[in-house]
SENUMAR-995235 format. One record per residue (C-alpha): residue number from 1; y, x, z; residue in three letters. Coordinates in steps of 0.1 Angstrom, whole numbers. Layout:
BEGIN
[pt NUM,[Y,X,Z],'ALA'] ...
This chain:
BEGIN
[pt 1,[-273,715,809],'MET'] [pt 2,[-255,703,777],'LYS'] [pt 3,[-257,732,753],'LEU'] [pt 4,[-236,736,722],'VAL'] [pt 5,[-231,760,693],'SER'] [pt 6,[-194,767,688],'PHE'] [pt 7,[-174,789,664],'ARG'] [pt 8,[-146,811,677],'VAL'] [pt 9,[-121,830,656],'SER'] [pt 10,[-116,867,663],'THR'] [pt 11,[-95,895,645],'PRO'] [pt 12,[-128,906,628],'VAL'] [pt 13,[-138,871,617],'GLY'] [pt 14,[-155,840,631],'PRO'] [pt 15,[-185,842,654],'PHE'] [pt 16,[-210,814,664],'THR'] [pt 17,[-219,814,700],'ARG'] [pt 18,[-240,793,725],'VAL'] [pt 19,[-220,775,751],'GLY'] [pt 20,[-226,751,780],'ALA'] [pt 21,[-203,722,785],'ILE'] [pt 22,[-184,722,818],'HIS'] [pt 23,[-160,693,820],'GLY'] [pt 24,[-135,698,792],'GLN'] [pt 25,[-145,735,789],'GLN'] [pt 26,[-171,754,770],'ILE'] [pt 27,[-187,783,789],'VAL'] [pt 28,[-200,812,767],'ASP'] [pt 29,[-233,817,784],'VAL'] [pt 30,[-240,851,769],'ASN'] [pt 31,[-206,864,781],'MET'] [pt 32,[-211,846,815],'ALA'] [pt 33,[-244,864,820],'TYR'] [pt 34,[-228,897,809],'MET'] [pt 35,[-202,892,837],'ARG'] [pt 36,[-229,884,862],'TRP'] [pt 37,[-249,915,853],'LEU'] [pt 38,[-218,937,855],'ALA'] [pt 39,[-210,923,890],'ASP'] [pt 40,[-246,932,900],'GLN'] [pt 41,[-237,968,890],'GLN'] [pt 42,[-259,969,859],'GLU'] [pt 43,[-250,999,837],'THR'] [pt 44,[-256,982,804],'GLN'] [pt 45,[-246,945,809],'PRO'] [pt 46,[-240,938,772],'GLN'] [pt 47,[-274,951,761],'ARG'] [pt 48,[-293,932,788],'LEU'] [pt 49,[-273,900,782],'ALA'] [pt 50,[-280,900,745],'ASN'] [pt 51,[-317,904,752],'ALA'] [pt 52,[-319,879,781],'GLN'] [pt 53,[-294,852,770],'VAL'] [pt 54,[-289,857,733],'PRO'] [pt 55,[-256,845,718],'PRO'] [pt 56,[-270,822,691],'THR'] [pt 57,[-290,791,696],'MET'] [pt 58,[-323,798,678],'LEU'] [pt 59,[-327,831,695],'GLU'] [pt 60,[-317,814,728],'PHE'] [pt 61,[-345,789,724],'LEU'] [pt 62,[-370,816,716],'GLU'] [pt 63,[-362,831,750],'GLY'] [pt 64,[-378,800,766],'GLY'] [pt 65,[-375,790,803],'SER'] [pt 66,[-364,824,815],'SER'] [pt 67,[-334,824,792],'THR'] [pt 68,[-325,789,802],'LEU'] [pt 69,[-327,798,839],'ALA'] [pt 70,[-305,829,833],'ALA'] [pt 71,[-280,808,815],'ALA'] [pt 72,[-278,783,843],'ARG'] [pt 73,[-273,810,868],'ARG'] [pt 74,[-245,826,848],'ALA'] [pt 75,[-227,793,841],'LYS'] [pt 76,[-228,784,878],'ASP'] [pt 77,[-216,819,888],'TYR'] [pt 78,[-186,821,866],'VAL'] [pt 79,[-175,785,872],'THR'] [pt 80,[-177,791,909],'THR'] [pt 81,[-155,823,905],'LEU'] [pt 82,[-128,808,883],'SER'] [pt 83,[-124,792,849],'LEU'] [pt 84,[-100,820,839],'SER'] [pt 85,[-126,847,847],'VAL'] [pt 86,[-131,874,820],'LYS'] [pt 87,[-160,895,808],'GLY'] [pt 88,[-165,932,818],'PRO'] [pt 89,[-141,944,791],'SER'] [pt 90,[-117,914,792],'GLY'] [pt 91,[-138,891,770],'GLU'] [pt 92,[-131,854,770],'THR'] [pt 93,[-159,835,788],'ILE'] [pt 94,[-145,799,792],'VAL'] [pt 95,[-128,781,764],'TYR'] [pt 96,[-110,748,762],'ALA'] [pt 97,[-131,725,741],'ALA'] [pt 98,[-101,719,719],'THR'] [pt 99,[-98,756,711],'ASP'] [pt 100,[-132,760,695],'VAL'] [pt 101,[-151,743,666],'GLN'] [pt 102,[-183,726,677],'LEU'] [pt 103,[-211,730,652],'LEU'] [pt 104,[-246,714,650],'ALA'] [pt 105,[-263,726,682],'PRO'] [pt 106,[-290,741,660],'LEU'] [pt 107,[-278,748,625],'SER'] [pt 108,[-309,767,614],'ASN'] [pt 109,[-339,750,629],'PRO'] [pt 110,[-373,766,622],'SER'] [pt 111,[-384,733,606],'SER'] [pt 112,[-374,696,604],'LEU'] [pt 113,[-400,668,608],'ARG'] [pt 114,[-389,632,608],'ASP'] [pt 115,[-412,605,621],'PHE'] [pt 116,[-413,568,616],'ILE'] [pt 117,[-422,559,651],'ALA'] [pt 118,[-405,525,658],'PHE'] [pt 119,[-426,495,649],'GLU'] [pt 120,[-396,472,644],'ASP'] [pt 121,[-382,496,617],'HIS'] [pt 122,[-414,500,597],'ILE'] [pt 123,[-420,462,600],'ALA'] [pt 124,[-386,454,586],'ALA'] [pt 125,[-388,480,557],'THR'] [pt 126,[-423,469,549],'SER'] [pt 127,[-412,433,547],'LYS'] [pt 128,[-385,442,522],'LYS'] [pt 129,[-412,455,500],'ARG'] [pt 130,[-433,424,504],'GLY'] [pt 131,[-459,443,523],'GLN'] [pt 132,[-474,444,558],'PRO'] [pt 133,[-473,475,580],'ILE'] [pt 134,[-499,499,567],'PRO'] [pt 135,[-528,498,592],'PRO'] [pt 136,[-529,537,590],'GLU'] [pt 137,[-495,537,608],'TRP'] [pt 138,[-512,527,640],'TYR'] [pt 139,[-538,555,639],'LYS'] [pt 140,[-514,585,642],'ALA'] [pt 141,[-477,593,641],'PRO'] [pt 142,[-466,600,606],'VAL'] [pt 143,[-437,621,594],'TYR'] [pt 144,[-422,639,564],'TYR'] [pt 145,[-408,674,563],'LYS'] [pt 146,[-370,675,557],'GLY'] [pt 147,[-347,702,545],'ASN'] [pt 148,[-339,723,575],'HIS'] [pt 149,[-313,742,555],'ARG'] [pt 150,[-288,713,551],'THR'] [pt 151,[-279,706,587],'ILE'] [pt 152,[-244,695,595],'ILE'] [pt 153,[-228,690,629],'GLY'] [pt 154,[-206,664,645],'SER'] [pt 155,[-172,659,627],'ASP'] [pt 156,[-184,678,596],'GLU'] [pt 157,[-179,659,564],'VAL'] [pt 158,[-206,646,541],'LEU'] [pt 159,[-198,649,504],'SER'] [pt 160,[-211,619,484],'TRP'] [pt 161,[-245,629,472],'PRO'] [pt 162,[-264,625,439],'LEU'] [pt 163,[-245,596,424],'ASP'] [pt 164,[-263,573,448],'THR'] [pt 165,[-252,537,451],'THR'] [pt 166,[-270,531,483],'LYS'] [pt 167,[-260,558,508],'LEU'] [pt 168,[-275,550,543],'ASP'] [pt 169,[-273,563,578],'TYR'] [pt 170,[-303,563,602],'GLU'] [pt 171,[-299,561,640],'LEU'] [pt 172,[-324,585,656],'GLU'] [pt 173,[-330,606,687],'LEU'] [pt 174,[-345,641,681],'ALA'] [pt 175,[-363,666,704],'CYS'] [pt 176,[-360,703,699],'VAL'] [pt 177,[-391,725,706],'ILE'] [pt 178,[-385,753,731],'GLY'] [pt 179,[-420,770,733],'ARG'] [pt 180,[-446,782,708],'GLN'] [pt 181,[-479,764,710],'GLY'] [pt 182,[-510,751,692],'ARG'] [pt 183,[-534,723,699],'ASP'] [pt 184,[-512,710,727],'ILE'] [pt 185,[-525,681,748],'SER'] [pt 186,[-503,649,751],'GLU'] [pt 187,[-503,655,788],'ARG'] [pt 188,[-486,689,785],'ARG'] [pt 189,[-465,682,754],'ALA'] [pt 190,[-432,674,772],'GLU'] [pt 191,[-433,709,787],'ASP'] [pt 192,[-426,722,751],'TYR'] [pt 193,[-393,702,747],'ILE'] [pt 194,[-361,723,752],'ALA'] [pt 195,[-338,693,748],'GLY'] [pt 196,[-327,662,730],'TYR'] [pt 197,[-299,656,704],'THR'] [pt 198,[-287,628,682],'ILE'] [pt 199,[-299,628,646],'MET'] [pt 200,[-285,610,615],'ASN'] [pt 201,[-312,611,588],'ASP'] [pt 202,[-289,603,558],'PHE'] [pt 203,[-307,587,529],'SER'] [pt 204,[-299,579,493],'ALA'] [pt 205,[-321,548,492],'ARG'] [pt 206,[-321,542,455],'ASP'] [pt 207,[-332,578,448],'ILE'] [pt 208,[-356,578,477],'GLN'] [pt 209,[-375,547,466],'PHE'] [pt 210,[-376,559,429],'GLN'] [pt 211,[-393,591,439],'GLU'] [pt 212,[-416,576,465],'MET'] [pt 213,[-429,552,438],'ALA'] [pt 214,[-448,583,427],'CYS'] [pt 215,[-466,585,461],'ARG'] [pt 216,[-448,616,472],'LEU'] [pt 217,[-416,622,492],'GLY'] [pt 218,[-391,614,504],'PRO'] [pt 219,[-374,645,489],'ALA'] [pt 220,[-341,645,470],'LYS'] [pt 221,[-332,611,485],'GLY'] [pt 222,[-329,628,519],'LYS'] [pt 223,[-327,665,515],'ASP'] [pt 224,[-290,667,509],'PHE'] [pt 225,[-280,665,546],'ALA'] [pt 226,[-292,657,581],'THR'] [pt 227,[-266,656,610],'ALA'] [pt 228,[-275,668,645],'LEU'] [pt 229,[-252,668,676],'GLY'] [pt 230,[-229,669,693],'PRO'] [pt 231,[-250,689,719],'CYS'] [pt 232,[-285,697,730],'LEU'] [pt 233,[-292,681,764],'VAL'] [pt 234,[-319,696,785],'THR'] [pt 235,[-346,671,797],'PRO'] [pt 236,[-335,673,834],'ASP'] [pt 237,[-302,656,824],'GLU'] [pt 238,[-320,624,813],'ILE'] [pt 239,[-337,605,841],'ALA'] [pt 240,[-352,578,819],'ASP'] [pt 241,[-356,585,782],'LEU'] [pt 242,[-368,550,775],'GLY'] [pt 243,[-336,535,789],'ALA'] [pt 244,[-313,552,764],'LEU'] [pt 245,[-291,528,744],'THR'] [pt 246,[-287,538,707],'MET'] [pt 247,[-255,526,689],'ILE'] [pt 248,[-243,530,654],'ALA'] [pt 249,[-207,522,643],'ARG'] [pt 250,[-191,524,609],'VAL'] [pt 251,[-153,526,609],'ASN'] [pt 252,[-154,514,645],'GLY'] [pt 253,[-175,483,638],'GLU'] [pt 254,[-209,482,655],'GLU'] [pt 255,[-236,479,629],'TRP'] [pt 256,[-267,488,650],'SER'] [pt 257,[-278,488,686],'ARG'] [pt 258,[-313,495,700],'GLY'] [pt 259,[-332,510,729],'ARG'] [pt 260,[-352,542,727],'PHE'] [pt 261,[-379,526,750],'GLY'] [pt 262,[-390,503,721],'THR'] [pt 263,[-406,533,703],'ILE'] [pt 264,[-443,530,696],'HIS'] [pt 265,[-452,567,693],'TRP'] [pt 266,[-437,590,720],'SER'] [pt 267,[-424,625,715],'PHE'] [pt 268,[-455,637,735],'ALA'] [pt 269,[-478,620,710],'GLN'] [pt 270,[-458,635,681],'MET'] [pt 271,[-460,670,695],'ILE'] [pt 272,[-498,667,702],'ALA'] [pt 273,[-503,654,666],'HIS'] [pt 274,[-482,681,649],'VAL'] [pt 275,[-497,709,669],'SER'] [pt 276,[-533,699,661],'ARG'] [pt 277,[-546,729,642],'GLY'] [pt 278,[-510,741,636],'GLU'] [pt 279,[-485,762,655],'THR'] [pt 280,[-452,748,666],'ILE'] [pt 281,[-423,771,672],'TYR'] [pt 282,[-390,772,692],'PRO'] [pt 283,[-363,756,671],'GLY'] [pt 284,[-386,731,654],'ASP'] [pt 285,[-368,697,653],'VAL'] [pt 286,[-388,664,656],'LEU'] [pt 287,[-368,632,647],'GLY'] [pt 288,[-379,599,662],'SER'] [pt 289,[-373,579,631],'GLY'] [pt 290,[-350,550,629],'THR'] [pt 291,[-347,526,659],'VAL'] [pt 292,[-353,489,649],'GLY'] [pt 293,[-321,477,631],'GLY'] [pt 294,[-307,512,630],'GLY'] [pt 295,[-299,516,593],'CYS'] [pt 296,[-281,499,565],'GLY'] [pt 297,[-313,492,546],'LEU'] [pt 298,[-324,467,573],'GLU'] [pt 299,[-289,451,572],'LEU'] [pt 300,[-283,452,534],'ASP'] [pt 301,[-251,471,540],'ARG'] [pt 302,[-244,506,527],'TYR'] [pt 303,[-218,533,532],'LEU'] [pt 304,[-188,539,510],'LYS'] [pt 305,[-166,569,505],'PRO'] [pt 306,[-141,573,533],'GLY'] [pt 307,[-164,556,559],'ASP'] [pt 308,[-167,572,593],'VAL'] [pt 309,[-202,569,609],'VAL'] [pt 310,[-206,573,646],'GLU'] [pt 311,[-240,574,663],'LEU'] [pt 312,[-238,572,701],'GLU'] [pt 313,[-265,579,726],'ILE'] [pt 314,[-253,587,761],'GLN'] [pt 315,[-255,612,779],'PRO'] [pt 316,[-257,632,747],'ILE'] [pt 317,[-225,619,733],'GLY'] [pt 318,[-213,607,698],'VAL'] [pt 319,[-223,622,665],'LEU'] [pt 320,[-195,616,640],'ARG'] [pt 321,[-196,620,602],'THR'] [pt 322,[-170,612,576],'LYS'] [pt 323,[-182,605,541],'VAL'] [pt 324,[-160,619,513],'ILE'] [pt 325,[-162,618,476],'GLY'] [pt 326,[-157,597,445],'PRO'] [pt 327,[-166,560,443],'THR'] [pt 328,[-203,558,432],'PRO'] [pt 329,[-211,543,399],'ARG'] [pt 330,[-228,509,397],'GLY'] 
């Protein structure tokens, strides 16, 4: 399935819901399951639906494989009935995609870890500093912890941050954890992945390099925003992860193109490393790091106010961000 978080307006205010993409429609999987339960003659369909297929993404992920299976059943059930089917009390179940606002699929992840897992990328950035790849990089996948409270979704704007003069995009794939675990073997690690999404790890390069000169970070140079979206694709939808083509465009011009299969450290290796002596949780986000050639730093090109950045990885879709704000100083 392709799962989304969407906002719908109601007379008592907006609500954020979990949906599944069905063509040009969005199926509210909580409402769909409620309808399925009602048709099975359950006496409390709303109560059971909220417990078994929660309406918000983090709680949905915490439900694990049983919640995902129930959501599949409900989506298939209502789309077989009719796209105009209603809930037990007349609730809307299926929305036209144009009638709702898509948000980041997971706007409140439990944590955000971003790796530097592509050898081409670390080789290029090391060369710019006049240094070789650190030999430690080959010993274990390394990452930093980002700000999991500043997530934005596709088509949300990014306000120009921190008076930077070197605002950069980073073309990444991310996996989202769907099961709690600790000391997970590499062989079993993929069983803990709920799905994949596109990630743009925005960076203020001048600020990032200034703070990292002190042997800590990155921090402020990245903490202002990370984009995720447009949807969360379950692993069964991607036959060959390594074959995925990764593309970045700025104002329609292609700046970057790479292939996920060039990664050095796999998601399974990342999960095994993170979970060593530490518990991972549903809703944790692990970014792959930038694919080779997948950022402005490697190209000596940076973003400007008014630019529209599009990251595309099919079958996930296109993650689009418009940069707004004053012209930076310098």
